[in-house]
C-alpha positions as CSV (number, residue, x, y, z in Angstrom):
1,M,0.0,0.0,0.0
2,S,1.3,3.5,-0.9
3,D,2.1,6.0,1.8
4,P,-1.0,7.8,3.1
5,V,0.8,11.2,2.9
6,L,3.4,12.1,0.3
7,M,6.1,14.6,1.0
8,H,8.1,16.4,-1.7
9,A,10.8,19.0,-1.1
10,R,11.4,21.3,-4.1
11,A,14.8,23.0,-4.6
12,D,13.1,26.4,-4.3
13,G,12.1,25.9,-0.7
14,I,8.5,24.8,-1.4
15,A,7.2,21.6,0.4
16,I,4.4,19.8,-1.3
17,I,2.3,17.6,1.1
18,T,-0.2,15.3,-0.6
19,L,-3.0,13.4,1.1
20,N,-2.8,10.1,-0.7
21,R,-5.9,8.0,-0.2
22,P,-7.9,8.9,-3.3
23,G,-9.9,5.7,-3.0
24,Q,-11.2,6.8,0.4
25,R,-11.5,10.4,-0.8
26,N,-8.5,11.2,1.4
27,A,-10.5,10.8,4.5
28,L,-8.7,11.5,7.8
29,G,-8.5,8.0,9.2
30,A,-6.0,7.1,11.9
31,E,-3.1,6.3,9.5
32,M,-3.7,9.5,7.6
33,R,-3.8,11.6,10.7
34,S,-0.5,10.2,12.0
35,A,1.2,10.6,8.6
36,L,-0.1,14.2,8.2
37,R,1.3,15.1,11.7
38,H,4.7,13.7,10.7
39,A,4.6,15.7,7.4
40,W,3.9,19.0,9.2
41,E,6.7,18.3,11.6
42,W,9.1,17.5,8.7
43,F,8.2,20.8,7.0
44,E,8.6,22.9,10.2
45,H,12.0,21.5,11.1
46,D,13.6,21.5,7.7
47,P,15.3,24.9,7.5
48,A,15.5,24.6,3.7
49,L,11.7,24.6,3.4
50,R,10.0,28.0,3.6
51,I,6.4,27.4,2.5
52,A,4.2,24.3,2.2
53,I,1.4,23.4,-0.2
54,L,-1.2,20.9,1.0
55,T,-3.2,19.1,-1.6
56,G,-5.0,15.8,-2.2
57,A,-4.4,13.0,-4.6
58,G,-6.8,12.2,-7.4
59,E,-9.4,14.4,-9.1
60,K,-12.4,14.0,-6.8
61,A,-11.3,14.9,-3.3
62,F,-9.0,17.2,-1.4
63,C,-10.3,15.6,1.8
64,A,-13.8,14.3,2.6
65,G,-13.3,14.8,6.3
66,G,-13.1,12.4,9.2
67,D,-13.5,8.7,8.9
68,L,-17.1,8.1,9.9
69,K,-16.7,4.3,10.0
70,E,-13.9,4.7,12.5
71,M,-16.1,7.0,14.7
72,V,-18.8,4.3,14.8
73,E,-16.3,1.5,15.6
74,T,-14.7,3.5,18.4
75,G,-17.8,5.1,19.7
76,M,-16.1,8.4,19.5
77,R,-17.8,11.3,21.4
78,V,-15.8,14.5,21.8
79,P,-12.6,14.2,19.7
80,P,-9.4,14.5,21.7
81,R,-7.7,17.9,21.5
82,E,-4.8,16.5,19.5
83,F,-7.0,14.3,17.2
84,Y,-6.2,16.2,14.0
85,A,-2.9,17.7,13.0
86,L,-4.2,21.2,12.4
87,P,-1.7,23.9,11.3
88,Y,-1.2,26.7,13.8
89,D,-3.5,24.9,16.2
90,T,-2.6,21.4,17.3
91,I,0.6,21.7,15.2
92,E,2.9,24.7,15.8
93,L,4.2,26.1,12.6
94,S,6.2,29.3,12.0
95,K,6.0,29.2,8.2
96,P,3.2,30.0,5.7
97,T,1.0,27.3,4.2
98,I,-1.2,27.1,1.1
99,A,-4.2,24.7,0.6
100,A,-4.5,23.6,-3.1
101,V,-8.0,22.2,-3.1
102,N,-8.4,19.8,-6.0
103,G,-11.8,18.4,-5.2
104,V,-14.3,18.2,-2.4
105,A,-13.3,19.8,0.9
106,F,-16.0,18.6,3.3
107,A,-16.0,18.7,7.1
108,G,-12.4,18.0,8.1
109,G,-11.4,18.8,4.6
110,W,-12.8,22.3,4.9
111,M,-11.1,22.5,8.3
112,L,-7.7,21.8,6.8
113,A,-8.2,24.3,3.9
114,Q,-9.4,26.9,6.4
115,A,-6.4,26.4,8.7
116,C,-3.9,27.1,5.9
117,D,-2.8,30.7,5.4
118,L,-3.8,30.9,1.8
119,C,-6.1,28.8,-0.4
120,V,-6.3,28.1,-4.2
121,A,-9.0,25.9,-5.6
122,A,-9.8,24.1,-8.8
123,T,-12.9,25.4,-10.5
124,T,-14.4,22.0,-9.9
125,A,-13.8,22.0,-6.2
126,R,-16.6,22.1,-3.6
127,F,-16.6,23.1,0.0
128,A,-19.0,22.1,2.8
129,I,-19.2,22.0,6.6
130,T,-21.4,18.9,6.7
131,E,-21.3,18.0,10.4
132,V,-25.0,18.8,11.0
133,K,-25.9,16.1,8.5
134,V,-24.3,13.4,10.6
135,G,-24.9,14.7,14.1
136,R,-21.3,15.8,14.7
137,G,-19.9,19.3,15.4
138,S,-17.6,21.9,13.9
139,P,-16.1,23.9,16.8
140,W,-13.0,24.3,14.6
141,A,-15.0,26.6,12.3
142,A,-15.0,29.4,14.9
143,P,-12.1,31.4,13.2
144,L,-14.1,31.4,10.0
145,I,-15.8,34.5,11.2
146,H,-12.6,36.4,10.5
147,M,-12.7,35.2,6.8
148,I,-16.3,35.5,5.7
149,P,-19.4,37.4,6.7
150,Q,-21.5,36.2,9.6
151,R,-24.7,35.5,7.7
152,I,-22.9,33.4,5.1
153,M,-21.0,31.5,7.8
154,M,-24.3,30.8,9.6
155,E,-26.0,29.4,6.5
156,I,-23.0,27.2,5.6
157,I,-22.8,25.7,9.1
158,L,-26.6,25.4,9.7
159,T,-27.5,23.8,6.4
160,G,-24.4,21.7,5.7
161,K,-24.9,22.3,2.0
162,P,-21.9,22.5,-0.3
163,I,-20.8,25.7,-2.1
164,T,-18.9,25.8,-5.4
165,A,-15.3,27.0,-5.8
166,A,-16.6,30.1,-7.5
167,R,-18.8,30.9,-4.4
168,A,-15.9,30.2,-2.1
169,Y,-13.9,32.7,-4.0
170,E,-16.7,35.2,-4.0
171,I,-17.1,35.2,-0.2
172,G,-13.3,35.4,0.4
173,L,-12.5,31.8,1.5
174,V,-10.4,31.2,-1.6
175,N,-7.6,33.4,-2.9
176,R,-7.4,32.2,-6.4
177,L,-9.2,29.8,-8.8
178,A,-7.6,27.6,-11.5
179,A,-8.6,25.0,-14.0
180,P,-8.1,21.6,-12.5
181,E,-5.1,20.8,-14.6
182,A,-3.5,24.2,-13.7
183,L,-4.1,24.0,-9.9
184,M,-0.7,23.0,-8.8
185,D,1.0,25.5,-11.1
186,C,-1.3,28.2,-9.6
187,A,-0.4,27.1,-6.0
188,I,3.3,27.0,-6.8
189,A,3.2,30.5,-8.5
190,L,1.5,31.9,-5.4
191,A,4.1,30.2,-3.2
192,Q,6.9,31.7,-5.3
193,E,5.4,35.1,-4.9
194,V,5.6,34.7,-1.1
195,L,9.2,33.4,-1.4
196,E,10.2,36.6,-3.2
197,G,9.8,38.4,0.2
198,A,12.4,38.6,2.9
199,P,11.9,35.5,5.2
200,L,11.8,37.4,8.4
201,S,9.4,40.0,7.0
202,V,7.1,37.3,5.7
203,R,7.1,35.6,9.1
204,A,6.4,38.9,10.9
205,G,3.7,39.8,8.4
206,R,2.0,36.5,9.0
207,E,2.1,37.0,12.8
208,T,0.6,40.5,12.3
209,V,-2.4,39.1,10.5
210,M,-3.0,36.5,13.2
211,L,-2.6,39.1,16.0
212,A,-5.1,41.4,14.3
213,T,-7.7,38.6,14.4
214,E,-7.2,38.0,18.1
215,M,-6.8,41.5,19.6
216,G,-8.4,44.9,19.6
217,R,-6.8,47.6,17.4
218,A,-4.4,49.2,20.0
219,A,-3.2,45.9,21.4
220,A,-2.7,44.4,17.9
221,L,-0.6,47.5,16.8
222,Q,1.6,47.1,19.8
223,A,2.0,43.4,19.4
224,A,2.7,43.8,15.7
225,R,5.5,46.3,16.3
226,A,7.2,43.8,18.6
227,A,6.7,41.1,16.0
228,H,8.5,43.2,13.4
229,E,11.5,44.2,15.5
230,H,13.6,41.2,14.5
231,A,12.9,41.9,10.8
232,Y,13.8,45.6,11.1
233,N,17.1,44.8,12.9
234,S,18.1,42.1,10.4
235,H,20.7,41.9,7.7
236,D,17.9,41.6,5.2
237,A,16.4,44.9,6.2
238,Q,19.6,46.6,4.9
239,E,19.9,44.3,1.9
240,G,16.5,45.0,0.6
241,P,16.8,48.8,0.2
242,R,20.4,48.4,-1.0
243,A,19.3,46.0,-3.7
244,F,16.5,48.3,-4.7
245,A,19.0,51.3,-5.0
246,E,21.4,49.1,-7.0
247,K,18.6,47.9,-9.3
248,R,19.2,44.2,-8.6
249,Q,17.4,41.3,-6.9
250,P,18.0,41.1,-3.2
251,E,19.9,38.2,-1.8
252,W,18.0,37.2,1.3
253,R,19.7,35.5,4.2
254,G,16.8,35.2,6.6
255,E,18.9,36.9,9.3
């Protein structure tokens, strides 16, 4: 049997993590959950990797969510806190991530796409928070209020009905749309745009966005200033203006 999660490190610093159970619609069974946790840890601890793209194998599913058969067999009630390897939540990551949604992203699949910093989707993809259909819950959806309007969030959660990729783009859940065959090219292009920035500035910028969703205006401004001090005092903060003045590409050192 092939590995449940595939890990590929590109020479340009992009990690590609692929959920690899297309026959099970890349559902988050025990083996998949364990392998995904390992993949995130690999990405975080490899200094050569600066950004990750999470996608699913096959044409039908990014991830169909949790394994309902497993839930029945184990009599699962409230999932343990560490049940899913969720970026920036149960897995500590300091680097940016992109979800490349190639098919259905239902329940836990939506959860994974939502947890990533950026999201690109195939025009054939569909998104749904389907927990109400099977008597389960979606507490992980709480941060969605910072991404889409309240009334739309309410309808999505209360009805459990899927939305198209075009609708997901329209409401702000998805950054970019691509034809299915061009999805990974689109995700890689977005990753490369992020990689053009100074590493410390990208990291501080990401922290600023997250701080702004958790604090009031004054507190977020103060915390963001602190988050940027390392970037301002770095070698790259001098290299960037120097390269601009000399009309050349900057040579980032991440320090």
